[in-house]
FIDRENLUM-140849 format. One record per residue (C-alpha): residue number from 1; x, y, z; residue in three letters; chain. Coordinates in nm, 3 decimals. Example, Ala and Ser with C-alpha at 12.3 -4.5 7.8 and 13.67 -1.06 7.14 Angstrom:
residues 2
(site 1 (1.230 -0.450 0.780) "ALA" "A")
(site 2 (1.367 -0.106 0.714) "SER" "A")
***
This chain:
residues 426
(site 1 (6.501 9.519 1.410) "UNK" "A")
(site 2 (6.358 9.330 1.702) "UNK" "A")
(site 3 (6.042 9.271 1.491) "UNK" "A")
(site 4 (6.251 9.121 1.208) "UNK" "A")
(site 5 (6.455 8.908 1.444) "UNK" "A")
(site 6 (6.139 8.761 1.605) "UNK" "A")
(site 7 (5.989 8.687 1.258) "UNK" "A")
(site 8 (6.306 8.511 1.145) "UNK" "A")
(site 9 (6.316 8.300 1.463) "UNK" "A")
(site 10 (5.959 8.189 1.412) "UNK" "A")
(site 11 (6.035 8.099 1.050) "UNK" "A")
(site 12 (6.334 7.886 1.153) "UNK" "A")
(site 13 (6.130 7.706 1.415) "UNK" "A")
(site 14 (5.861 7.624 1.160) "UNK" "A")
(site 15 (6.113 7.492 0.911) "UNK" "A")
(site 16 (6.283 7.273 1.174) "UNK" "A")
(site 17 (5.945 7.127 1.289) "UNK" "A")
(site 18 (5.845 7.063 0.928) "UNK" "A")
(site 19 (6.173 6.891 0.853) "UNK" "A")
(site 20 (6.131 6.674 1.159) "UNK" "A")
(site 21 (5.780 6.577 1.057) "UNK" "A")
(site 22 (5.893 6.502 0.703) "UNK" "A")
(site 23 (6.177 6.276 0.825) "UNK" "A")
(site 24 (5.936 6.090 1.055) "UNK" "A")
(site 25 (5.690 6.030 0.773) "UNK" "A")
(site 26 (5.963 5.903 0.539) "UNK" "A")
(site 27 (6.082 5.664 0.808) "UNK" "A")
(site 28 (5.731 5.519 0.860) "UNK" "A")
(site 29 (5.661 5.485 0.489) "UNK" "A")
(site 30 (5.973 5.281 0.441) "UNK" "A")
(site 31 (5.865 5.018 0.698) "UNK" "A")
(site 32 (5.798 4.666 0.548) "UNK" "A")
(site 33 (5.426 4.550 0.579) "UNK" "A")
(site 34 (5.337 4.238 0.764) "UNK" "A")
(site 35 (5.262 3.924 0.545) "UNK" "A")
(site 36 (4.896 3.850 0.479) "UNK" "A")
(site 37 (4.740 3.594 0.718) "UNK" "A")
(site 38 (4.552 3.322 0.528) "UNK" "A")
(site 39 (4.391 2.999 0.638) "UNK" "A")
(site 40 (4.525 2.686 0.470) "UNK" "A")
(site 41 (4.432 2.322 0.455) "UNK" "A")
(site 42 (4.635 2.020 0.355) "UNK" "A")
(site 43 (4.526 1.815 0.057) "UNK" "A")
(site 44 (4.372 1.496 0.207) "UNK" "A")
(site 45 (4.390 1.161 0.034) "UNK" "A")
(site 46 (4.140 0.882 0.116) "UNK" "A")
(site 47 (3.886 0.643 -0.026) "UNK" "A")
(site 48 (3.558 0.838 -0.074) "UNK" "A")
(site 49 (3.215 0.692 -0.143) "UNK" "A")
(site 50 (3.052 0.888 -0.426) "UNK" "A")
(site 51 (2.694 0.973 -0.352) "UNK" "A")
(site 52 (2.414 1.034 -0.600) "UNK" "A")
(site 53 (2.088 1.211 -0.527) "UNK" "A")
(site 54 (1.743 1.194 -0.694) "UNK" "A")
(site 55 (1.417 1.370 -0.626) "UNK" "A")
(site 56 (1.171 1.122 -0.477) "UNK" "A")
(site 57 (0.808 1.100 -0.374) "UNK" "A")
(site 58 (0.661 0.873 -0.104) "UNK" "A")
(site 59 (0.379 0.635 -0.189) "UNK" "A")
(site 60 (0.201 0.344 -0.025) "UNK" "A")
(site 61 (0.322 -0.001 -0.119) "UNK" "A")
(site 62 (-0.047 -0.089 -0.172) "UNK" "A")
(site 63 (-0.306 0.186 -0.237) "UNK" "A")
(site 64 (-0.646 0.026 -0.220) "UNK" "A")
(site 65 (-0.933 0.233 -0.364) "UNK" "A")
(site 66 (-1.254 0.156 -0.178) "UNK" "A")
(site 67 (-1.537 0.160 -0.433) "UNK" "A")
(site 68 (-1.905 0.073 -0.419) "UNK" "A")
(site 69 (-1.991 -0.261 -0.585) "UNK" "A")
(site 70 (-2.364 -0.204 -0.561) "UNK" "A")
(site 71 (-2.582 0.103 -0.607) "UNK" "A")
(site 72 (-2.739 0.270 -0.305) "UNK" "A")
(site 73 (-2.733 0.551 -0.055) "UNK" "A")
(site 74 (-2.453 0.582 0.199) "UNK" "A")
(site 75 (-2.612 0.543 0.543) "UNK" "A")
(site 76 (-2.304 0.547 0.768) "UNK" "A")
(site 77 (-1.938 0.639 0.784) "UNK" "A")
(site 78 (-1.771 0.417 1.040) "UNK" "A")
(site 79 (-1.407 0.539 1.044) "UNK" "A")
(site 80 (-1.213 0.852 1.126) "UNK" "A")
(site 81 (-1.047 1.010 0.826) "UNK" "A")
(site 82 (-0.669 0.984 0.832) "UNK" "A")
(site 83 (-0.674 0.712 1.096) "UNK" "A")
(site 84 (-0.507 0.369 1.099) "UNK" "A")
(site 85 (-0.760 0.093 1.009) "UNK" "A")
(site 86 (-0.742 -0.283 1.038) "UNK" "A")
(site 87 (-0.806 -0.531 0.760) "UNK" "A")
(site 88 (-1.181 -0.606 0.750) "UNK" "A")
(site 89 (-1.274 -0.293 0.948) "UNK" "A")
(site 90 (-1.607 -0.135 0.846) "UNK" "A")
(site 91 (-1.556 0.200 0.667) "UNK" "A")
(site 92 (-1.897 0.277 0.510) "UNK" "A")
(site 93 (-2.241 0.117 0.497) "UNK" "A")
(site 94 (-2.486 0.139 0.210) "UNK" "A")
(site 95 (-2.861 0.117 0.276) "UNK" "A")
(site 96 (-2.908 -0.268 0.299) "UNK" "A")
(site 97 (-3.288 -0.284 0.288) "UNK" "A")
(site 98 (-3.339 -0.340 -0.089) "UNK" "A")
(site 99 (-3.070 -0.608 -0.086) "UNK" "A")
(site 100 (-3.216 -0.782 0.219) "UNK" "A")
(site 101 (-3.551 -0.789 0.039) "UNK" "A")
(site 102 (-3.384 -0.954 -0.257) "UNK" "A")
(site 103 (-3.233 -1.212 -0.026) "UNK" "A")
(site 104 (-3.576 -1.285 0.132) "UNK" "A")
(site 105 (-3.742 -1.310 -0.213) "UNK" "A")
(site 106 (-3.470 -1.544 -0.343) "UNK" "A")
(site 107 (-3.507 -1.759 -0.028) "UNK" "A")
(site 108 (-3.879 -1.797 -0.098) "UNK" "A")
(site 109 (-3.818 -1.888 -0.460) "UNK" "A")
(site 110 (-3.561 -2.142 -0.348) "UNK" "A")
(site 111 (-3.804 -2.298 -0.107) "UNK" "A")
(site 112 (-4.064 -2.322 -0.382) "UNK" "A")
(site 113 (-3.814 -2.481 -0.618) "UNK" "A")
(site 114 (-3.718 -2.733 -0.354) "UNK" "A")
(site 115 (-4.092 -2.818 -0.314) "UNK" "A")
(site 116 (-4.127 -2.872 -0.688) "UNK" "A")
(site 117 (-3.817 -3.095 -0.681) "UNK" "A")
(site 118 (-3.963 -3.299 -0.401) "UNK" "A")
(site 119 (-4.290 -3.336 -0.591) "UNK" "A")
(site 120 (-4.110 -3.451 -0.902) "UNK" "A")
(site 121 (-3.917 -3.707 -0.698) "UNK" "A")
(site 122 (-4.246 -3.830 -0.551) "UNK" "A")
(site 123 (-4.392 -3.867 -0.898) "UNK" "A")
(site 124 (-4.092 -4.067 -1.001) "UNK" "A")
(site 125 (-4.138 -4.299 -0.711) "UNK" "A")
(site 126 (-4.503 -4.338 -0.800) "UNK" "A")
(site 127 (-4.422 -4.406 -1.170) "UNK" "A")
(site 128 (-4.164 -4.667 -1.066) "UNK" "A")
(site 129 (-4.423 -4.839 -0.847) "UNK" "A")
(site 130 (-4.675 -4.834 -1.132) "UNK" "A")
(site 131 (-4.416 -4.988 -1.364) "UNK" "A")
(site 132 (-4.361 -5.269 -1.117) "UNK" "A")
(site 133 (-4.734 -5.343 -1.110) "UNK" "A")
(site 134 (-4.772 -5.333 -1.493) "UNK" "A")
(site 135 (-4.466 -5.553 -1.532) "UNK" "A")
(site 136 (-4.609 -5.808 -1.289) "UNK" "A")
(site 137 (-4.940 -5.798 -1.475) "UNK" "A")
(site 138 (-4.766 -5.845 -1.805) "UNK" "A")
(site 139 (-4.582 -6.151 -1.673) "UNK" "A")
(site 140 (-4.919 -6.303 -1.573) "UNK" "A")
(site 141 (-5.074 -6.236 -1.912) "UNK" "A")
(site 142 (-4.770 -6.379 -2.084) "UNK" "A")
(site 143 (-4.802 -6.696 -1.877) "UNK" "A")
(site 144 (-5.173 -6.719 -1.971) "UNK" "A")
(site 145 (-5.089 -6.687 -2.338) "UNK" "A")
(site 146 (-4.809 -6.939 -2.316) "UNK" "A")
(site 147 (-5.040 -7.185 -2.144) "UNK" "A")
(site 148 (-5.331 -7.139 -2.387) "UNK" "A")
(site 149 (-5.136 -7.207 -2.699) "UNK" "A")
(site 150 (-5.081 -7.588 -2.633) "UNK" "A")
(site 151 (-5.432 -7.623 -2.500) "UNK" "A")
(site 152 (-5.571 -7.479 -2.822) "UNK" "A")
(site 153 (-5.372 -7.733 -3.016) "UNK" "A")
(site 154 (-5.535 -8.004 -2.808) "UNK" "A")
(site 155 (-5.870 -7.845 -2.863) "UNK" "A")
(site 156 (-5.904 -7.811 -2.487) "UNK" "A")
(site 157 (-6.004 -7.441 -2.517) "UNK" "A")
(site 158 (-6.170 -7.238 -2.778) "UNK" "A")
(site 159 (-5.999 -7.003 -3.014) "UNK" "A")
(site 160 (-6.176 -6.716 -2.841) "UNK" "A")
(site 161 (-6.003 -6.795 -2.512) "UNK" "A")
(site 162 (-5.662 -6.792 -2.684) "UNK" "A")
(site 163 (-5.739 -6.464 -2.860) "UNK" "A")
(site 164 (-5.849 -6.307 -2.530) "UNK" "A")
(site 165 (-5.525 -6.420 -2.362) "UNK" "A")
(site 166 (-5.316 -6.281 -2.645) "UNK" "A")
(site 167 (-5.498 -5.949 -2.642) "UNK" "A")
(site 168 (-5.460 -5.920 -2.265) "UNK" "A")
(site 169 (-5.082 -5.983 -2.297) "UNK" "A")
(site 170 (-5.052 -5.713 -2.568) "UNK" "A")
(site 171 (-5.241 -5.466 -2.347) "UNK" "A")
(site 172 (-5.021 -5.551 -2.047) "UNK" "A")
(site 173 (-4.711 -5.484 -2.261) "UNK" "A")
(site 174 (-4.847 -5.149 -2.367) "UNK" "A")
(site 175 (-4.910 -5.059 -2.001) "UNK" "A")
(site 176 (-4.552 -5.144 -1.919) "UNK" "A")
(site 177 (-4.430 -4.914 -2.199) "UNK" "A")
(site 178 (-4.662 -4.639 -2.069) "UNK" "A")
(site 179 (-4.534 -4.685 -1.714) "UNK" "A")
(site 180 (-4.174 -4.659 -1.840) "UNK" "A")
(site 181 (-4.266 -4.339 -2.029) "UNK" "A")
(site 182 (-4.408 -4.194 -1.705) "UNK" "A")
(site 183 (-4.080 -4.271 -1.526) "UNK" "A")
(site 184 (-3.887 -4.084 -1.798) "UNK" "A")
(site 185 (-4.125 -3.793 -1.772) "UNK" "A")
(site 186 (-4.080 -3.794 -1.389) "UNK" "A")
(site 187 (-3.704 -3.798 -1.428) "UNK" "A")
(site 188 (-3.720 -3.504 -1.673) "UNK" "A")
(site 189 (-3.934 -3.320 -1.421) "UNK" "A")
(site 190 (-3.677 -3.392 -1.157) "UNK" "A")
(site 191 (-3.401 -3.247 -1.380) "UNK" "A")
(site 192 (-3.605 -2.940 -1.449) "UNK" "A")
(site 193 (-3.685 -2.896 -1.078) "UNK" "A")
(site 194 (-3.316 -2.948 -0.991) "UNK" "A")
(site 195 (-3.216 -2.676 -1.240) "UNK" "A")
(site 196 (-3.476 -2.447 -1.090) "UNK" "A")
(site 197 (-3.339 -2.516 -0.745) "UNK" "A")
(site 198 (-2.986 -2.442 -0.862) "UNK" "A")
(site 199 (-3.094 -2.117 -1.024) "UNK" "A")
(site 200 (-3.285 -2.014 -0.712) "UNK" "A")
(site 201 (-2.982 -2.106 -0.498) "UNK" "A")
(site 202 (-2.756 -1.895 -0.720) "UNK" "A")
(site 203 (-2.997 -1.608 -0.703) "UNK" "A")
(site 204 (-2.995 -1.628 -0.324) "UNK" "A")
(site 205 (-2.614 -1.645 -0.325) "UNK" "A")
(site 206 (-2.597 -1.336 -0.552) "UNK" "A")
(site 207 (-2.848 -1.149 -0.332) "UNK" "A")
(site 208 (-2.648 -1.238 -0.022) "UNK" "A")
(site 209 (-2.328 -1.130 -0.195) "UNK" "A")
(site 210 (-2.484 -0.793 -0.290) "UNK" "A")
(site 211 (-2.605 -0.759 0.064) "UNK" "A")
(site 212 (-2.250 -0.809 0.191) "UNK" "A")
(site 213 (-2.135 -0.542 -0.055) "UNK" "A")
(site 214 (-2.341 -0.290 0.138) "UNK" "A")
(site 215 (-2.065 -0.294 0.396) "UNK" "A")
(site 216 (-1.753 -0.133 0.261) "UNK" "A")
(site 217 (-1.458 -0.271 0.460) "UNK" "A")
(site 218 (-1.082 -0.219 0.451) "UNK" "A")
(site 219 (-0.918 -0.490 0.234) "UNK" "A")
(site 220 (-0.579 -0.416 0.391) "UNK" "A")
(site 221 (-0.427 -0.273 0.705) "UNK" "A")
(site 222 (-0.313 0.082 0.665) "UNK" "A")
(site 223 (-0.398 0.453 0.669) "UNK" "A")
(site 224 (-0.743 0.556 0.547) "UNK" "A")
(site 225 (-0.775 0.878 0.355) "UNK" "A")
(site 226 (-1.035 1.153 0.336) "UNK" "A")
(site 227 (-1.390 1.041 0.254) "UNK" "A")
(site 228 (-1.472 1.136 -0.107) "UNK" "A")
(site 229 (-1.845 1.072 -0.058) "UNK" "A")
(site 230 (-2.055 1.183 0.232) "UNK" "A")
(site 231 (-2.344 1.018 0.413) "UNK" "A")
(site 232 (-2.658 1.043 0.202) "UNK" "A")
(site 233 (-2.475 1.035 -0.135) "UNK" "A")
(site 234 (-2.588 0.794 -0.401) "UNK" "A")
(site 235 (-2.297 0.566 -0.498) "UNK" "A")
(site 236 (-2.262 0.296 -0.762) "UNK" "A")
(site 237 (-1.990 0.082 -0.928) "UNK" "A")
(site 238 (-1.945 0.357 -1.190) "UNK" "A")
(site 239 (-1.879 0.627 -0.931) "UNK" "A")
(site 240 (-1.530 0.706 -0.801) "UNK" "A")
(site 241 (-1.363 0.574 -0.485) "UNK" "A")
(site 242 (-1.527 0.669 -0.156) "UNK" "A")
(site 243 (-1.185 0.664 0.013) "UNK" "A")
(site 244 (-0.838 0.508 -0.022) "UNK" "A")
(site 245 (-0.644 0.290 0.222) "UNK" "A")
(site 246 (-0.261 0.275 0.189) "UNK" "A")
(site 247 (-0.001 0.051 0.352) "UNK" "A")
(site 248 (0.271 0.285 0.483) "UNK" "A")
(site 249 (0.498 0.057 0.688) "UNK" "A")
(site 250 (0.722 0.010 0.501) "UNK" "A")
(site 251 (0.657 0.307 0.273) "UNK" "A")
(site 252 (0.766 0.321 -0.090) "UNK" "A")
(site 253 (0.972 0.607 -0.231) "UNK" "A")
(site 254 (0.972 0.647 -0.607) "UNK" "A")
(site 255 (1.248 0.826 -0.795) "UNK" "A")
(site 256 (1.381 0.839 -1.149) "UNK" "A")
(site 257 (1.735 0.755 -1.252) "UNK" "A")
(site 258 (1.879 0.843 -1.586) "UNK" "A")
(site 259 (1.938 0.576 -1.844) "UNK" "A")
(site 260 (2.309 0.650 -1.827) "UNK" "A")
(site 261 (2.316 0.595 -1.449) "UNK" "A")
(site 262 (2.122 0.273 -1.495) "UNK" "A")
(site 263 (2.360 0.138 -1.753) "UNK" "A")
(site 264 (2.669 0.249 -1.564) "UNK" "A")
(site 265 (2.551 0.066 -1.251) "UNK" "A")
(site 266 (2.465 -0.256 -1.429) "UNK" "A")
(site 267 (2.788 -0.276 -1.633) "UNK" "A")
(site 268 (2.993 -0.303 -1.315) "UNK" "A")
(site 269 (2.857 -0.654 -1.249) "UNK" "A")
(site 270 (2.917 -0.945 -1.478) "UNK" "A")
(site 271 (2.657 -1.191 -1.348) "UNK" "A")
(site 272 (2.292 -1.166 -1.243) "UNK" "A")
(site 273 (2.387 -1.295 -0.898) "UNK" "A")
(site 274 (2.645 -1.020 -0.837) "UNK" "A")
(site 275 (2.397 -0.755 -0.966) "UNK" "A")
(site 276 (2.125 -0.887 -0.735) "UNK" "A")
(site 277 (2.369 -0.882 -0.442) "UNK" "A")
(site 278 (2.471 -0.522 -0.524) "UNK" "A")
(site 279 (2.111 -0.411 -0.539) "UNK" "A")
(site 280 (2.036 -0.584 -0.216) "UNK" "A")
(site 281 (2.334 -0.416 -0.054) "UNK" "A")
(site 282 (2.226 -0.063 -0.151) "UNK" "A")
(site 283 (2.154 0.162 0.149) "UNK" "A")
(site 284 (1.929 0.451 0.070) "UNK" "A")
(site 285 (1.908 0.770 0.266) "UNK" "A")
(site 286 (1.604 1.004 0.254) "UNK" "A")
(site 287 (1.649 1.377 0.298) "UNK" "A")
(site 288 (1.314 1.528 0.393) "UNK" "A")
(site 289 (1.162 1.858 0.274) "UNK" "A")
(site 290 (1.297 2.042 0.577) "UNK" "A")
(site 291 (1.650 1.929 0.505) "UNK" "A")
(site 292 (1.667 1.673 0.787) "UNK" "A")
(site 293 (1.780 1.319 0.717) "UNK" "A")
(site 294 (1.520 1.052 0.784) "UNK" "A")
(site 295 (1.665 0.828 1.060) "UNK" "A")
(site 296 (1.572 0.498 0.897) "UNK" "A")
(site 297 (1.779 0.345 0.615) "UNK" "A")
(site 298 (1.595 0.231 0.300) "UNK" "A")
(site 299 (1.658 -0.063 0.070) "UNK" "A")
(site 300 (1.619 -0.121 -0.301) "UNK" "A")
(site 301 (1.268 -0.240 -0.405) "UNK" "A")
(site 302 (1.244 -0.252 -0.780) "UNK" "A")
(site 303 (1.325 -0.094 -1.111) "UNK" "A")
(site 304 (1.047 -0.048 -1.362) "UNK" "A")
(site 305 (1.020 -0.262 -1.675) "UNK" "A")
(site 306 (1.090 0.017 -1.925) "UNK" "A")
(site 307 (1.275 0.340 -1.980) "UNK" "A")
(site 308 (1.055 0.647 -2.043) "UNK" "A")
(site 309 (1.071 0.752 -2.409) "UNK" "A")
(site 310 (0.998 1.114 -2.319) "UNK" "A")
(site 311 (1.252 1.166 -2.039) "UNK" "A")
(site 312 (1.509 0.886 -2.099) "UNK" "A")
(site 313 (1.485 0.784 -1.733) "UNK" "A")
(site 314 (1.377 0.473 -1.549) "UNK" "A")
(site 315 (1.156 0.459 -1.245) "UNK" "A")
(site 316 (1.313 0.308 -0.936) "UNK" "A")
(site 317 (1.163 0.251 -0.592) "UNK" "A")
(site 318 (1.303 0.198 -0.241) "UNK" "A")
(site 319 (1.141 0.084 0.079) "UNK" "A")
(site 320 (1.181 0.269 0.409) "UNK" "A")
(site 321 (1.062 0.151 0.753) "UNK" "A")
(site 322 (0.787 0.373 0.882) "UNK" "A")
(site 323 (0.663 0.233 1.210) "UNK" "A")
(site 324 (0.580 0.575 1.352) "UNK" "A")
(site 325 (0.381 0.674 1.036) "UNK" "A")
(site 326 (0.591 0.988 1.006) "UNK" "A")
(site 327 (0.600 0.951 0.631) "UNK" "A")
(site 328 (0.275 0.980 0.438) "UNK" "A")
(site 329 (0.209 0.922 0.065) "UNK" "A")
(site 330 (0.276 1.226 -0.153) "UNK" "A")
(site 331 (0.572 1.373 0.036) "UNK" "A")
(site 332 (0.876 1.502 -0.154) "UNK" "A")
(site 333 (1.237 1.439 -0.061) "UNK" "A")
(site 334 (1.581 1.348 -0.190) "UNK" "A")
(site 335 (1.700 0.988 -0.214) "UNK" "A")
(site 336 (2.071 0.954 -0.168) "UNK" "A")
(site 337 (2.300 0.656 -0.194) "UNK" "A")
(site 338 (2.658 0.562 -0.271) "UNK" "A")
(site 339 (2.683 0.372 -0.601) "UNK" "A")
(site 340 (3.069 0.354 -0.609) "UNK" "A")
(site 341 (3.383 0.439 -0.413) "UNK" "A")
(site 342 (3.670 0.645 -0.551) "UNK" "A")
(site 343 (4.001 0.504 -0.418) "UNK" "A")
(site 344 (4.274 0.751 -0.311) "UNK" "A")
(site 345 (4.072 1.061 -0.386) "UNK" "A")
(site 346 (4.227 1.403 -0.316) "UNK" "A")
(site 347 (3.996 1.630 -0.118) "UNK" "A")
(site 348 (4.003 2.005 -0.053) "UNK" "A")
(site 349 (3.724 2.245 0.060) "UNK" "A")
(site 350 (3.506 2.372 -0.221) "UNK" "A")
(site 351 (3.571 2.731 -0.118) "UNK" "A")
(site 352 (3.940 2.682 -0.191) "UNK" "A")
(site 353 (3.860 2.647 -0.566) "UNK" "A")
(site 354 (3.797 2.957 -0.777) "UNK" "A")
(site 355 (3.646 2.940 -1.125) "UNK" "A")
(site 356 (3.732 3.180 -1.405) "UNK" "A")
(site 357 (3.585 3.129 -1.750) "UNK" "A")
(site 358 (3.562 2.753 -1.707) "UNK" "A")
(site 359 (3.913 2.722 -1.557) "UNK" "A")
(site 360 (3.945 2.604 -1.197) "UNK" "A")
(site 361 (4.238 2.731 -0.989) "UNK" "A")
(site 362 (4.372 2.695 -0.631) "UNK" "A")
(site 363 (4.634 2.899 -0.443) "UNK" "A")
(site 364 (4.911 2.665 -0.321) "UNK" "A")
(site 365 (5.138 2.759 -0.030) "UNK" "A")
(site 366 (5.493 2.615 -0.064) "UNK" "A")
(site 367 (5.742 2.537 0.214) "UNK" "A")
(site 368 (5.861 2.903 0.207) "UNK" "A")
(site 369 (5.507 3.028 0.252) "UNK" "A")
(site 370 (5.496 3.165 -0.101) "UNK" "A")
(site 371 (5.187 3.161 -0.315) "UNK" "A")
(site 372 (5.161 2.988 -0.652) "UNK" "A")
(site 373 (4.838 2.971 -0.848) "UNK" "A")
(site 374 (4.774 2.630 -1.004) "UNK" "A")
(site 375 (4.510 2.501 -1.250) "UNK" "A")
(site 376 (4.326 2.196 -1.126) "UNK" "A")
(site 377 (4.066 1.951 -1.257) "UNK" "A")
(site 378 (3.784 1.889 -1.004) "UNK" "A")
(site 379 (3.531 1.607 -1.036) "UNK" "A")
(site 380 (3.274 1.493 -0.777) "UNK" "A")
(site 381 (3.159 1.697 -0.481) "UNK" "A")
(site 382 (3.143 1.528 -0.143) "UNK" "A")
(site 383 (2.962 1.740 0.108) "UNK" "A")
(site 384 (3.151 2.068 0.138) "UNK" "A")
(site 385 (3.460 1.920 -0.030) "UNK" "A")
(site 386 (3.569 1.873 -0.385) "UNK" "A")
(site 387 (3.758 1.580 -0.530) "UNK" "A")
(site 388 (4.057 1.701 -0.743) "UNK" "A")
(site 389 (4.160 1.464 -1.021) "UNK" "A")
(site 390 (4.458 1.662 -1.151) "UNK" "A")
(site 391 (4.680 1.951 -1.034) "UNK" "A")
(site 392 (4.749 1.862 -0.666) "UNK" "A")
(site 393 (4.942 1.616 -0.461) "UNK" "A")
(site 394 (4.865 1.465 -0.120) "UNK" "A")
(site 395 (4.988 1.684 0.169) "UNK" "A")
(site 396 (5.021 2.012 -0.025) "UNK" "A")
(site 397 (4.875 2.319 0.139) "UNK" "A")
(site 398 (4.610 2.523 -0.033) "UNK" "A")
(site 399 (4.448 2.852 0.075) "UNK" "A")
(site 400 (4.090 2.799 0.196) "UNK" "A")
(site 401 (4.023 3.141 0.346) "UNK" "A")
(site 402 (4.158 3.463 0.192) "UNK" "A")
(site 403 (4.210 3.316 -0.155) "UNK" "A")
(site 404 (4.073 3.634 -0.318) "UNK" "A")
(site 405 (4.350 3.846 -0.156) "UNK" "A")
(site 406 (4.657 3.645 -0.262) "UNK" "A")
(site 407 (4.872 3.687 -0.572) "UNK" "A")
(site 408 (5.137 3.464 -0.724) "UNK" "A")
(site 409 (5.472 3.505 -0.547) "UNK" "A")
(site 410 (5.323 3.668 -0.241) "UNK" "A")
(site 411 (5.454 3.561 0.097) "UNK" "A")
(site 412 (5.178 3.482 0.343) "UNK" "A")
(site 413 (5.143 3.378 0.704) "UNK" "A")
(site 414 (4.944 3.049 0.701) "UNK" "A")
(site 415 (4.727 2.926 0.983) "UNK" "A")
(site 416 (4.501 2.613 0.999) "UNK" "A")
(site 417 (4.161 2.647 0.827) "UNK" "A")
(site 418 (3.861 2.636 1.052) "UNK" "A")
(site 419 (3.557 2.504 0.866) "UNK" "A")
(site 420 (3.220 2.671 0.929) "UNK" "A")
(site 421 (3.102 2.349 1.101) "UNK" "A")
(site 422 (3.389 2.356 1.344) "UNK" "A")
(site 423 (3.345 2.728 1.407) "UNK" "A")
(site 424 (2.972 2.678 1.480) "UNK" "A")
(site 425 (3.058 2.393 1.718) "UNK" "A")
(site 426 (3.281 2.620 1.920) "UNK" "A")
***
């Protein structure tokens, strides 16, 4: 009996404990859960500049290819590759000896031609003097003939004397004509000698010019590239550039804009003056390959004359100050600028917007902290924010953190949204 009594007592104790545990569990299960904590942000309204980005490449404003203009062997390289060179600075030198010999030979030929010219001038002087003598002699013979004619009529002289005087006058006239012909010949010789002198002088000038071409100098001030030909190489006008010099301050950045962007920008301005002013007022930013923003602001330089038939885009260029030569030709980057401003734009963080099969939605928290899911129409992105064209009003609260956990009609506990940039700053 005692054994049964003890067993019954144990059973009753176990039942009482089990009932107590069951009541306790039921009480905890019926407790209301705490509302979900979410981070919210107010819809902000303000005027927002709309930025556009293009892929760009840097290039020198002037890229001067240094080429040989005469044939010869490179004897010297007088610059350091990749260094900054001045206008007129010697870069390379071609063997000048053959060209110096040509200059010396031309100088000798010029001296010879000048001698021939001087000789021709002397012959002209001599011919002119001979003409004066023959003309004086002809005057005398003419006087003799004129004097003998009346004397012959008076029978004061013989016919033979008159004939002799006449023949002497004819001979004197022939000598005058011969002297004049010699003058013409001397003048022709002077012309020929003058032409020879001019040809020799041109040959000397050409030889001196070719001699000067043996020194390859920088035509502009800028950065000199790697030498494409080494000392000892045979170069000629048909060979490629031996190096290139580029002006890099300012430096040019080329990028391509679509035809639609080009037309949209130009249609905003009704006159060429307003268009030119808008172009002049553009402020270009350059985002470098490492993601950093170049500290100098660029300006509009030019738009190309035509639109590419293959890509439907137009080439545009901007100029950026580059006094420290940080930028070099051939670098890639992003060119960014604001082409328009959207007035009264509504902004929310991009992470507050969810996309489902092409539909964009946001979770809106009302004044009672209840969730409603609303379709919206986003447009441009501005940094980490999105401009919403339809579906929201200024000042409304949207869920920016925890949006995946909320459901329509749910009550939440909102707290201010801390952007990643603000969290990193703390």
